Residue frames as a rotation matrix with the C-alpha (Angstrom) as fourth column:
TYR 1
-0.459 -0.054 0.887 117.92
-0.123 0.992 -0.003 18.37
-0.880 -0.111 -0.462 127.94
ARG 2
-0.516 0.278 -0.811 117.01
-0.850 -0.045 0.525 16.89
0.109 0.960 0.259 124.56
LEU 3
-0.126 0.595 0.794 114.02
-0.475 0.666 -0.575 14.56
-0.871 -0.449 0.199 124.76
ASN 4
-0.898 -0.079 0.432 113.29
0.285 0.644 0.710 11.78
-0.335 0.761 -0.556 122.27
GLN 5
-0.440 0.750 -0.494 110.59
-0.764 -0.602 -0.234 12.99
-0.473 0.275 0.837 119.88
ASN 6
-0.893 0.166 0.419 107.89
0.284 0.929 0.236 10.58
-0.350 0.330 -0.877 118.77
ASN 7
0.178 0.967 0.182 104.98
0.927 -0.103 -0.360 12.85
-0.329 0.233 -0.915 117.83
GLY 8
0.761 -0.057 0.646 106.21
0.317 -0.837 -0.447 15.67
0.566 0.545 -0.619 115.63
LEU 9
-0.109 -0.816 0.568 108.26
-0.267 -0.526 -0.807 17.89
0.958 -0.239 -0.161 117.92
ASN 10
0.375 0.411 0.831 106.73
-0.881 -0.122 0.458 16.35
0.289 -0.904 0.316 121.05
SER 11
-0.837 -0.494 -0.237 107.76
-0.341 0.808 -0.480 13.62
0.428 -0.321 -0.845 123.42
LEU 12
0.085 0.990 0.114 104.32
-0.855 0.013 0.519 12.02
0.512 -0.142 0.847 123.72
HIS 13
0.914 0.398 -0.079 103.75
-0.286 0.770 0.571 9.42
0.288 -0.500 0.817 126.47
GLY 14
0.687 -0.682 0.249 107.37
-0.211 0.141 0.967 9.62
-0.695 -0.717 -0.047 127.59
GLY 15
-0.102 -0.798 -0.594 109.07
-0.862 -0.227 0.454 9.24
-0.497 0.558 -0.664 124.22
LEU 16
-0.190 -0.062 -0.980 109.97
-0.835 0.536 0.128 6.33
0.517 0.842 -0.153 121.96
GLU 17
-0.309 0.067 -0.949 109.97
0.332 0.942 -0.041 3.82
0.891 -0.328 -0.314 124.82
GLY 18
-0.267 0.307 0.914 107.71
-0.678 -0.733 0.048 5.45
0.685 -0.607 0.403 127.39
PHE 19
-0.639 0.039 0.769 106.31
-0.711 0.353 -0.608 4.04
-0.295 -0.935 -0.197 130.61
ASP 20
0.437 0.899 0.003 103.58
-0.806 0.394 -0.441 2.24
-0.398 0.190 0.897 128.63
LYS 21
0.632 -0.284 -0.721 106.25
-0.423 0.653 -0.628 -0.01
0.649 0.702 0.293 127.13
LYS 22
-0.481 -0.823 0.303 108.00
-0.678 0.130 -0.724 -0.80
0.556 -0.554 -0.620 130.41
LEU 23
0.036 0.414 -0.910 107.46
0.377 0.838 0.396 -3.77
0.926 -0.357 -0.126 132.71
TRP 24
-0.027 0.063 0.998 106.26
-0.753 -0.658 0.021 -2.44
0.658 -0.750 0.065 136.05
ASN 25
-0.939 -0.185 -0.290 106.56
0.078 0.708 -0.702 -4.30
0.334 -0.682 -0.650 139.35
SER 26
-0.073 0.974 0.216 103.22
-0.506 -0.223 0.833 -5.23
0.859 -0.048 0.509 140.87
GLU 27
-0.963 -0.133 -0.235 101.92
0.133 0.526 -0.840 -6.21
0.235 -0.840 -0.488 144.28
GLY 28
-0.096 0.995 -0.007 98.37
0.190 0.025 0.981 -7.05
0.977 0.092 -0.192 145.25
PHE 29
-0.982 -0.147 0.117 96.80
-0.083 -0.216 -0.973 -5.97
0.169 -0.965 0.200 148.53
SER 30
-0.052 0.997 -0.060 93.56
0.264 0.072 0.962 -6.30
0.963 0.034 -0.267 150.43
SER 31
-0.991 -0.106 0.083 92.12
-0.046 -0.313 -0.949 -4.81
0.127 -0.944 0.305 153.58
GLU 32
-0.465 0.878 -0.118 88.70
0.671 0.262 -0.693 -4.47
-0.577 -0.402 -0.711 155.18
GLU 33
0.057 0.484 -0.873 88.10
-0.127 -0.864 -0.487 -1.29
-0.990 0.138 0.012 153.13
SER 34
0.649 0.114 -0.752 89.44
-0.725 -0.209 -0.657 -2.24
-0.232 0.971 -0.054 149.68
ALA 35
0.330 -0.601 0.728 91.47
0.388 0.789 0.476 -4.57
-0.861 0.126 0.493 147.49
GLY 36
0.931 0.000 -0.365 93.74
-0.305 -0.551 -0.777 -3.73
-0.201 0.834 -0.513 144.60
VAL 37
0.518 -0.815 0.262 97.15
0.855 0.506 -0.116 -3.71
-0.038 0.284 0.958 143.04
ILE 38
0.700 -0.433 -0.568 100.13
-0.206 -0.884 0.420 -1.35
-0.684 -0.177 -0.708 143.31
PHE 39
0.708 -0.515 0.484 102.38
0.682 0.319 -0.658 -0.90
0.184 0.796 0.577 140.28
THR 40
0.661 -0.571 -0.487 105.84
-0.100 -0.710 0.697 0.66
-0.744 -0.411 -0.527 140.69
TYR 41
0.682 -0.503 0.531 108.52
0.698 0.228 -0.679 1.64
0.220 0.834 0.507 138.21
VAL 42
0.348 -0.665 -0.661 111.91
0.250 -0.613 0.749 3.39
-0.904 -0.426 -0.047 138.46
SER 43
0.908 -0.090 0.409 112.86
0.375 -0.260 -0.890 5.58
0.186 0.961 -0.203 135.52
ASP 44
0.191 -0.940 -0.281 116.63
0.902 0.055 0.429 6.01
-0.388 -0.336 0.859 135.42
ASP 45
0.261 -0.235 -0.936 118.30
-0.090 -0.972 0.219 9.37
-0.961 0.027 -0.275 134.92
GLY 46
-0.605 -0.535 -0.590 118.49
-0.555 -0.248 0.794 10.07
-0.571 0.808 -0.147 131.18
GLN 47
-0.540 0.470 0.698 115.76
0.593 0.801 -0.081 7.62
-0.597 0.370 -0.712 130.12
GLU 48
0.260 0.624 0.737 114.27
0.965 -0.181 -0.187 9.05
0.017 0.760 -0.650 126.89
GLY 49
-0.270 -0.496 0.826 116.29
0.502 -0.804 -0.319 12.20
0.822 0.328 0.466 127.60
TYR 50
0.686 0.610 0.397 114.55
-0.035 -0.517 0.855 13.07
0.727 -0.601 -0.334 130.88
PRO 51
-0.367 -0.865 0.342 116.76
-0.403 -0.184 -0.896 14.16
0.838 -0.467 -0.281 133.78
GLY 52
-0.343 0.143 0.928 116.68
-0.939 -0.068 -0.337 12.62
0.015 -0.987 0.158 137.25
THR 53
-0.883 0.120 -0.454 115.88
0.117 0.992 0.036 9.17
0.455 -0.022 -0.890 138.60
LEU 54
-0.424 0.844 0.330 112.13
-0.850 -0.496 0.176 9.02
0.312 -0.206 0.927 139.15
ASN 55
-0.956 0.267 0.121 110.03
0.179 0.858 -0.480 6.66
-0.232 -0.438 -0.869 141.28
ALA 56
-0.527 0.837 -0.146 106.54
-0.733 -0.360 0.578 6.17
0.431 0.412 0.803 139.81
LYS 57
-0.948 0.301 0.104 103.65
0.169 0.753 -0.636 4.42
-0.270 -0.585 -0.764 141.54
VAL 58
-0.480 0.867 -0.130 100.09
-0.699 -0.289 0.654 3.71
0.529 0.405 0.745 140.42
THR 59
-0.933 0.253 0.254 97.52
-0.027 0.657 -0.754 2.14
-0.358 -0.710 -0.606 142.73
TYR 60
-0.423 0.870 -0.255 94.23
-0.501 0.010 0.865 0.67
0.755 0.493 0.432 141.50
SER 61
-0.989 0.145 0.021 91.73
0.063 0.546 -0.835 -0.33
-0.132 -0.825 -0.549 144.17
ILE 62
-0.284 0.959 -0.001 88.08
-0.021 -0.005 1.000 -1.21
0.959 0.284 0.022 144.52
SER 63
-0.786 0.010 0.618 86.41
-0.588 -0.320 -0.743 -0.15
0.191 -0.947 0.258 147.73
GLU 64
-0.857 0.489 0.165 83.77
0.295 0.727 -0.620 -2.00
-0.423 -0.483 -0.767 149.73
ASP 65
0.071 0.929 -0.364 81.12
0.008 -0.365 -0.931 0.25
-0.997 0.063 -0.033 148.16
SER 66
0.320 0.031 0.947 82.29
0.792 0.540 -0.285 -0.82
-0.520 0.841 0.148 144.64
LYS 67
0.937 -0.092 -0.338 84.11
-0.223 -0.901 -0.373 2.40
-0.270 0.424 -0.864 143.75
LEU 68
0.539 -0.794 0.280 87.20
0.823 0.426 -0.376 2.18
0.180 0.433 0.883 141.58
HIS 69
0.868 -0.347 -0.355 90.08
-0.141 -0.858 0.494 4.38
-0.476 -0.379 -0.794 142.75
THR 70
0.532 -0.778 0.334 93.23
0.747 0.245 -0.618 5.21
0.399 0.579 0.711 140.80
ASN 71
0.900 -0.311 -0.306 96.07
-0.028 -0.741 0.671 7.03
-0.435 -0.596 -0.675 142.51
PHE 72
0.616 -0.734 0.286 99.20
0.497 0.082 -0.864 8.26
0.610 0.675 0.415 140.71
GLU 73
0.865 -0.447 -0.229 102.37
-0.031 -0.503 0.864 9.20
-0.501 -0.740 -0.449 142.56
ALA 74
0.578 -0.770 0.270 105.80
0.622 0.202 -0.756 10.20
0.528 0.605 0.596 141.34
GLY 75
0.938 -0.346 0.015 108.88
-0.277 -0.723 0.633 11.66
-0.208 -0.598 -0.774 142.98
LEU 76
0.311 -0.915 -0.258 112.61
-0.729 -0.056 -0.682 11.84
0.609 0.401 -0.684 142.69
ALA 77
0.644 -0.204 -0.737 114.48
0.402 0.910 0.099 8.80
0.651 -0.360 0.668 143.89
GLU 78
0.913 -0.355 -0.203 116.53
0.088 -0.315 0.945 9.23
-0.399 -0.880 -0.256 147.03
GLY 79
0.019 -1.000 -0.008 119.88
0.429 0.001 0.903 10.77
-0.903 -0.021 0.429 146.14
SER 80
-0.031 0.022 0.999 118.71
0.990 -0.138 0.034 12.16
0.139 0.990 -0.017 142.78
ASP 81
-0.354 -0.157 -0.922 119.56
0.485 -0.874 -0.037 15.83
-0.800 -0.460 0.385 142.49
LEU 82
-0.994 0.050 -0.097 117.88
-0.109 -0.487 0.867 16.47
-0.004 0.872 0.489 139.12
SER 83
-0.260 0.963 0.066 114.19
-0.173 0.020 -0.985 17.27
-0.950 -0.267 0.162 138.89
THR 84
-0.981 0.007 0.192 112.13
0.185 0.306 0.934 16.13
-0.052 0.952 -0.302 135.93
PRO 85
-0.460 0.883 -0.096 108.70
-0.887 -0.462 0.000 17.00
-0.044 0.085 0.995 134.53
ILE 86
-0.975 0.219 -0.044 106.06
0.216 0.975 0.048 14.31
0.054 0.037 -0.998 135.04
ASN 87
-0.388 0.922 -0.011 102.33
-0.899 -0.381 -0.218 14.08
-0.205 -0.075 0.976 134.38
LEU 88
-0.980 0.028 0.196 101.07
0.040 0.997 0.061 10.54
-0.193 0.068 -0.979 134.90
THR 89
-0.214 0.958 -0.193 97.72
-0.927 -0.261 -0.270 9.66
-0.308 0.121 0.944 133.40
ASN 90
-0.683 0.121 0.720 95.69
0.129 0.991 -0.044 6.73
-0.719 0.062 -0.693 132.17
HIS 91
-0.617 0.466 -0.634 93.77
-0.787 -0.378 0.487 6.23
-0.013 0.800 0.600 128.93
ALA 92
-0.966 0.246 -0.085 91.94
0.244 0.969 0.034 3.08
0.091 0.012 -0.996 130.03
TYR 93
-0.302 0.944 0.136 88.19
-0.844 -0.330 0.422 2.78
0.443 0.013 0.897 129.70
TRP 94
-0.995 -0.028 0.098 86.55
-0.081 0.807 -0.584 0.48
-0.063 -0.589 -0.805 132.22
ASN 95
-0.164 0.975 -0.147 83.13
-0.442 0.060 0.895 -1.09
0.882 0.212 0.421 131.86
LEU 96
-0.884 -0.260 0.389 82.17
-0.439 0.171 -0.882 -1.49
0.163 -0.950 -0.265 135.50
SER 97
0.085 0.995 0.056 78.73
-0.982 0.074 0.176 -2.97
0.170 -0.070 0.983 134.88
GLY 98
-0.466 -0.308 0.830 80.11
-0.491 0.870 0.047 -6.50
-0.736 -0.386 -0.556 134.78
LEU 99
0.417 0.676 0.608 78.07
0.286 0.537 -0.793 -7.11
-0.863 0.505 0.031 131.64
PRO 100
-0.568 -0.797 0.205 79.94
0.436 -0.079 0.897 -7.24
-0.698 0.598 0.392 128.32
ASN 101
-0.374 0.487 0.789 76.89
0.886 -0.065 0.460 -6.18
0.275 0.871 -0.407 126.28
VAL 102
0.737 0.571 -0.362 76.28
0.661 -0.720 0.210 -2.99
-0.141 -0.394 -0.908 128.34
ASN 103
0.156 -0.700 0.697 78.11
0.570 -0.513 -0.642 0.17
0.807 0.497 0.319 127.25
ILE 104
-0.486 -0.495 -0.721 79.66
0.873 -0.240 -0.424 2.82
0.037 -0.835 0.549 129.52
TYR 105
-0.532 0.193 0.825 77.38
0.301 -0.867 0.397 5.71
0.792 0.459 0.403 128.58
ASN 106
0.632 0.745 0.216 75.56
0.022 -0.296 0.955 5.69
0.775 -0.598 -0.204 131.92
HIS 107
0.115 -0.690 -0.714 78.80
0.976 0.214 -0.049 5.52
0.187 -0.691 0.698 133.94
GLU 108
0.982 0.183 0.049 79.64
0.167 -0.959 0.231 8.74
0.089 -0.218 -0.972 135.77
LEU 109
0.064 -0.986 0.153 82.94
0.771 -0.049 -0.635 10.60
0.634 0.158 0.757 135.55
GLN 110
0.972 0.121 -0.201 84.26
0.222 -0.749 0.624 12.84
-0.075 -0.651 -0.755 138.30
LEU 111
0.192 -0.926 0.324 87.38
0.465 -0.205 -0.861 14.92
0.864 0.316 0.391 137.78
SER 112
0.864 0.097 -0.494 88.70
0.502 -0.232 0.833 15.54
-0.034 -0.968 -0.249 141.28
CYS 113
-0.297 -0.952 0.078 91.18
0.955 -0.296 0.027 18.26
-0.003 0.082 0.997 140.45
ASP 114
0.396 0.437 -0.808 91.24
0.465 -0.854 -0.234 21.99
-0.792 -0.283 -0.541 140.78
LYS 115
0.215 -0.374 -0.902 93.32
-0.718 -0.686 0.113 22.60
-0.662 0.624 -0.416 137.63
TYR 116
0.314 -0.316 0.895 94.31
0.612 0.789 0.064 21.06
-0.726 0.528 0.441 134.35
LEU 117
-0.282 -0.521 -0.806 96.20
-0.339 -0.732 0.591 22.32
-0.898 0.439 0.030 131.31
PRO 118
0.763 0.590 0.265 94.47
0.072 0.330 -0.941 22.11
-0.642 0.737 0.209 127.93
VAL 119
-0.456 -0.887 0.069 96.56
0.147 0.001 0.989 21.50
-0.878 0.462 0.130 124.83
ASP 120
0.113 0.446 -0.888 96.08
-0.831 -0.448 -0.331 22.38
-0.545 0.775 0.320 121.18
GLU 121
0.931 0.344 -0.124 96.02
-0.348 0.732 -0.586 20.00
-0.111 0.589 0.801 118.20
ASN 122
0.328 -0.893 -0.307 99.85
-0.304 0.208 -0.930 19.82
0.894 0.398 -0.203 118.31
LEU 123
0.595 0.013 -0.803 99.74
0.660 0.562 0.499 18.84
0.458 -0.827 0.326 122.00
GLU 124
-0.636 -0.730 0.252 101.30
0.462 -0.621 -0.633 22.16
0.619 -0.286 0.732 122.95
HIS 125
-0.197 0.591 -0.782 99.92
0.950 -0.083 -0.302 23.79
-0.243 -0.802 -0.545 126.05
TYR 126
0.408 0.451 0.794 98.03
0.591 -0.793 0.147 27.02
0.696 0.409 -0.590 125.86
ALA 127
-0.696 -0.518 0.497 99.16
0.005 -0.696 -0.718 30.17
0.718 -0.497 0.487 127.63
LEU 128
-0.849 0.331 -0.411 97.57
0.498 0.240 -0.833 30.50
-0.177 -0.912 -0.369 131.07
TRP 129
-0.590 0.672 -0.447 95.11
-0.485 -0.738 -0.469 33.19
-0.645 -0.060 0.761 129.94
GLN 130
-0.413 0.434 -0.800 93.98
-0.784 0.277 0.555 30.96
0.463 0.857 0.226 127.05
ALA 131
-0.789 0.072 -0.610 93.61
0.251 0.944 -0.214 27.96
0.560 -0.322 -0.763 129.36
ARG 132
-0.829 0.504 -0.245 91.34
0.112 -0.279 -0.954 29.94
-0.549 -0.818 0.174 131.69
ILE 133
-0.355 0.711 -0.607 89.06
-0.894 -0.447 0.000 30.82
-0.272 0.542 0.795 128.77
LEU 134
-0.473 0.137 -0.871 88.96
-0.482 0.787 0.386 27.19
0.738 0.602 -0.306 127.56
ILE 135
-0.909 0.119 -0.399 88.16
0.380 0.629 -0.678 25.86
0.170 -0.769 -0.617 131.03
SER 136
-0.679 0.684 -0.267 85.34
-0.257 -0.562 -0.786 28.37
-0.688 -0.465 0.557 131.42
HIS 137
-0.085 0.654 -0.752 83.81
-0.992 -0.128 0.001 27.05
-0.096 0.746 0.659 128.17
LEU 138
-0.978 -0.210 0.004 83.92
-0.210 0.978 0.017 23.33
-0.007 0.016 -1.000 129.02
PRO 139
-0.227 0.933 -0.277 80.64
-0.117 0.256 0.959 21.50
0.967 0.251 0.051 128.50
LYS 140
0.152 0.351 0.924 78.70
-0.915 -0.304 0.266 21.62
0.375 -0.886 0.274 131.78
SER 141
0.949 0.297 -0.102 78.85
-0.251 0.913 0.322 17.84
0.189 -0.280 0.941 132.01
LEU 142
0.440 -0.858 -0.266 82.67
0.681 0.512 -0.524 17.94
0.585 0.050 0.809 132.11
LYS 143
0.512 -0.251 0.821 83.18
-0.463 -0.886 0.018 20.82
0.723 -0.390 -0.570 134.54
ILE 144
-0.531 -0.786 -0.318 85.89
-0.038 0.397 -0.917 20.13
0.847 -0.475 -0.240 137.07
GLN 145
-0.962 0.097 0.255 84.57
-0.246 0.097 -0.964 18.71
-0.118 -0.991 -0.069 140.37
SER 146
-0.034 0.999 -0.042 81.30
-0.957 -0.045 -0.287 17.60
-0.288 0.030 0.957 138.79
ASN 147
-0.471 0.026 0.882 79.87
0.092 0.996 0.020 14.18
-0.877 0.091 -0.471 138.06
ALA 148
-0.093 0.430 -0.898 78.87
-0.922 -0.377 -0.085 13.54
-0.375 0.820 0.431 134.47
ALA 149
0.519 0.293 0.803 77.37
0.043 0.929 -0.366 10.58
-0.854 0.224 0.470 132.65
MET 150
-0.564 -0.821 -0.091 79.55
-0.144 -0.011 0.990 9.45
-0.813 0.571 -0.112 129.74
GLY 151
0.316 0.862 0.396 76.60
0.327 0.293 -0.898 9.71
-0.890 0.414 -0.190 127.34
GLU 152
0.565 0.023 0.825 76.44
0.820 0.095 -0.565 10.60
-0.091 0.995 0.035 123.66
GLU 153
0.955 -0.127 0.267 77.74
-0.046 -0.955 -0.292 14.18
0.293 0.266 -0.918 124.08
ASN 154
0.532 -0.797 0.287 80.96
-0.704 -0.228 0.673 12.99
-0.471 -0.560 -0.682 125.74
ARG 155
0.757 -0.269 0.595 81.96
0.427 0.894 -0.138 10.28
-0.495 0.359 0.792 123.27
ALA 156
-0.006 -0.846 -0.534 85.43
-0.320 -0.504 0.802 10.76
-0.947 0.176 -0.267 121.81
């Protein structure tokens, strides 16, 4: 398959017209435990060069104890016989203090994953042995499965 390139040789964020430029369907919900919104989008076979019809779903919710949850889901649409690579993510920064003059540097970040794949400056992934070395040298405050304040040392 030939993907649309929009960042050198890469297809960054899904290509020239990635998911960030698409109108997603939305539906609000509330329960005793949380309230939020569910966004869904269907990517047709061949969109931006990617094979397979893909169903994508992102749920944002706030729980009774004021925790923000984001859940990403993606899977092949029923009847699609072509698989496609997918790695949904979000680049949003949320100030959850409710105060516009308060920064996020005391917010805590928790990465609830057991793996991730680092990339180089060209957004190409490292070989597995290189990735293991990079992960082992992450700043302590960003270790996987840990909570970390978004203070000065973590500013991008």
